[in-house]
N, C-alpha and C positions, 0 to 999 in steps of 0.2 A: 523343475519348470515353472517358471513364474508365467501369470499370465499378463501383468503389466509391468515394464522395468524399472520407471520413477514416471515422477510429475512432470511435464513438460511446461506447463505456462497456465493460468486462471484469465477467463476472459472478463472484462465490466465493462458493459456499453452505456457511453456518456452520451450527455444534449449539447456539451461545450470540450470539444477536443485540445486543443490549445489550453485553456486554462487549467483537465488536468490533466495537460500532460507538462505544463511549468511546475504544477503541484506539487505532482510526483517529483519531479528534476527537483526542485530548489527546497522544499521543505525532506524531502526524504534522501535525497543524496542518490535517487536513480539514474541510470545510466539508458538514453535511447541505444537498442541495438540494433533494431531494422523499422521503416515504415514500409505500410504497400496498400492495394485497394485490392479488395480481395473479391471473386470473380463475379458476384452479386453487387459490388458497387462499396461496398461495407469501407471507411479509410481506416488502418489499424497502427497502430501502434506498439513494438512490443519494448519493454522495458526490466531490468536489473536491478539489484543488490549489488552493488559489489564482492561481496561475499557469497554469491549465490549463484545456480544454474538456473533455476526455474524461472518462469519467465512471465510479465504480465502483460495480457495484451489490451489494449484497451481500445475500443471500438467503438464510431462515430458512425452512425447507420440513423440519417435520419428521419427515411421515409416510414420507418418502423413505431415514431412519435417521442412524446418526449419522456426522457426516463425518469421513475417514481420508485426511490428508493424505499422503500419499508423498514420502519426500526426496529434495528435487532435479527437485519434479517441476515447479511452476513461481515465481516471483515476480512481482511491481511495483517496479517501478525508479522512484524519486524524486529529481529532484536536489536536493539541497545547496548551499547557499552554502558552508559548513564543515563537515568530518567534523567535525572538534575540537571544534566549538561545539553541531554535535548532540549530540554523546559525553558531553558535558556536560551538554545540558536534559535526555538520558533515564539517566545516573547516578542525576541527580536527582529520578527516577520510579524509582529502583528497579530497572534494566533494564539488559543489559549487549550489548554487538555480539555477535554468536553467532560474526561469521569477522570479523578485520580489524580498524582500517580496513587496508589496502594501498594505497600511495603509490606515483603512478608517476614516474621519474624525469622525466616532460616535464611534472609538476604534475599536481596533482588526485588522485583514487583512489575507490576505491570501502569501502564495507562492506555487513554483512548483522546483522540484525535479526528475531527472529521473533514472526509475530503468532499473535493467542490460540489457534487454529485449527493451526494449524502451517505458513502460509505466511509462507514468508523473503518478507523488504524488502528491498529493494537502495538504500540511499543510494549516491547519485556526486555527488560534488568535481567539478564541470569543471574544467579549467588555469586559470588567472585568466589568460590571453592570448587562449583561445577565445572565439567572442562568437557566437550561435545557438542 
């Protein structure tokens, strides 16, 4: 028997809900799955990547104060087909990689961009010969 079955979602609290949701949709191509208000009054938006089941919960709860993200505290990692093509996409939106891309000798690589609240987003290109 397993204790848990699978990861369901990860929550990030933000100070600017519309700007953050727009970033994840426009820059990363995530889709909004649902939106609701919690019993305590938080505004919640659930997003997901096209080929994932796991959700990202974006939480706006202004009575808890503004969000202050510490450097290198946490990040979300997303797989991309090509860091080069992703770089062209973000460049067309006026965004630059905050770190990288860094390519590995074995193929693939990784890079980072910053989300509106200061959370890092890692982009991972897997080596072409690795499946899954």
